[in-house]
C-alpha positions, 0 to 999 in steps of 0.5 A, a space after each residue: 469141735 473146730 475140725 467139723 466146723 471147718 468142714 461144715 464151713 467149707 461145705 457151705 462156702 462151696 454150696 455143696 449138698 451133702 448128697 453131692 459130697 457123699 457121692 464125691 467121697 464114695 459113701 452113703 448120704 446118711 454116713 456123711 450126714 451123721 459124720 458132719 453132725 458129730 454122730 459117728 466117725 468115718 474110716 480114715 480113707 474116707 476122711 482123707 478123701 473128704 479133706 482132699 475133695 474140700 481141699 482142707 489142709 491139716 498139716 503143720 509146716 514141719 509135717 509131711 503128708 505121710 505124717 498127717 495120714 499116720 496121725 489120722 489113721 491112728 486116731 481112727 484106730 483109737 476111736 474104733 477101739 473105744 466104740 
């Protein structure tokens, strides 16, 4: 998955430990570890915080930040209903 690959690449580039990243986001280390390995999802609020911390942009030129937040929250809702 390109999304997780981008997150992992940024973590490596910044030489962050997962425990440090978890503290910055406000989740348990086991949660970030499982998310990064593709084993579980995290809430849309935590995902947005993760992207902010890593300064990863998901926007297309014509999108606003509100569009991106709505898209992330919708995807999160759909994933929760299917699990």
